[in-house]
C-alpha positions in Angstrom: 12.2 299.6 225.6 12.5 296.3 227.7 13.4 294.5 224.6 15.8 296.9 223.7 17.7 296.9 226.8 17.6 293.3 227.1 19.1 292.9 223.4 21.9 295.5 224.8 22.4 293.8 227.9 23.0 290.3 225.8 25.4 292.2 223.1 27.3 293.4 225.8 27.6 290.3 227.5 28.7 288.2 224.8 31.2 290.7 223.5 33.0 290.6 227.2 32.6 286.9 227.6 34.7 287.1 223.8 36.8 289.3 225.1 37.7 286.4 228.4 37.9 283.8 225.8 40.6 285.7 223.7 42.3 286.9 226.7 42.6 283.3 228.5 43.8 281.9 224.8 46.3 284.7 224.7 47.6 283.7 228.6 47.6 280.2 227.6 50.1 280.9 224.7 52.3 282.8 226.5 52.4 280.5 229.1 53.3 277.7 226.7 56.3 279.9 225.4 57.4 280.3 228.8 57.5 276.8 229.8 60.2 276.1 226.5 62.2 279.1 228.0 62.1 277.6 231.3 62.9 274.3 229.9 65.8 275.7 227.7 67.1 277.7 230.7 67.1 274.1 232.8 69.4 272.3 230.2 71.3 275.2 230.3 71.8 275.3 234.0 72.4 271.4 233.6 75.1 272.3 231.4 77.0 274.7 233.2 76.5 272.6 236.6 78.3 269.7 234.8 81.2 272.3 233.8 81.3 273.5 237.1 81.8 269.5 238.9 84.3 269.1 236.0 86.4 272.3 237.3 86.1 271.2 240.5 87.6 268.0 239.8 90.5 269.8 238.2 91.1 272.3 240.6 91.6 269.4 243.1 94.1 267.4 241.0 97.2 267.5 242.0 99.8 269.5 240.1 102.8 267.9 239.2 104.3 267.4 236.1 102.6 265.1 234.5 99.5 267.4 234.6 101.4 270.4 233.5 102.7 268.2 230.0 98.6 267.1 229.7 97.7 270.9 230.3 100.3 272.0 227.4 99.1 269.2 225.0 95.6 270.1 225.3 97.2 273.7 224.5 99.1 272.2 221.5 102.5 273.1 223.1 105.3 270.6 222.9 108.9 270.1 223.8 111.6 271.7 222.0 113.5 268.3 220.9 109.9 266.3 220.0 109.0 265.4 216.5 105.7 265.8 215.8 103.8 263.9 213.0 100.8 265.1 211.5 98.0 262.3 209.9 96.5 264.0 206.8 94.9 260.9 206.1 91.9 260.5 208.4 90.4 263.7 206.9 
């Protein structure tokens, strides 16, 4: 009877150890996934901070005629009396 009880206790302890081991492995896998997600978010934060810095510089620049002309060129606008040439050979 006593040996049978010791055997049941041993099997129970071994089962608990296996469950704890599986839980620890699962937590490690989840931690690695979360670390990669955090790294991706850190990269995104850096990119957004760079964009914010660029926009702050744009907001601080003087708004004169040359500024508005540069902005219009970026949006593909041109003067009405301007002749535009396209270079198709670069492609």
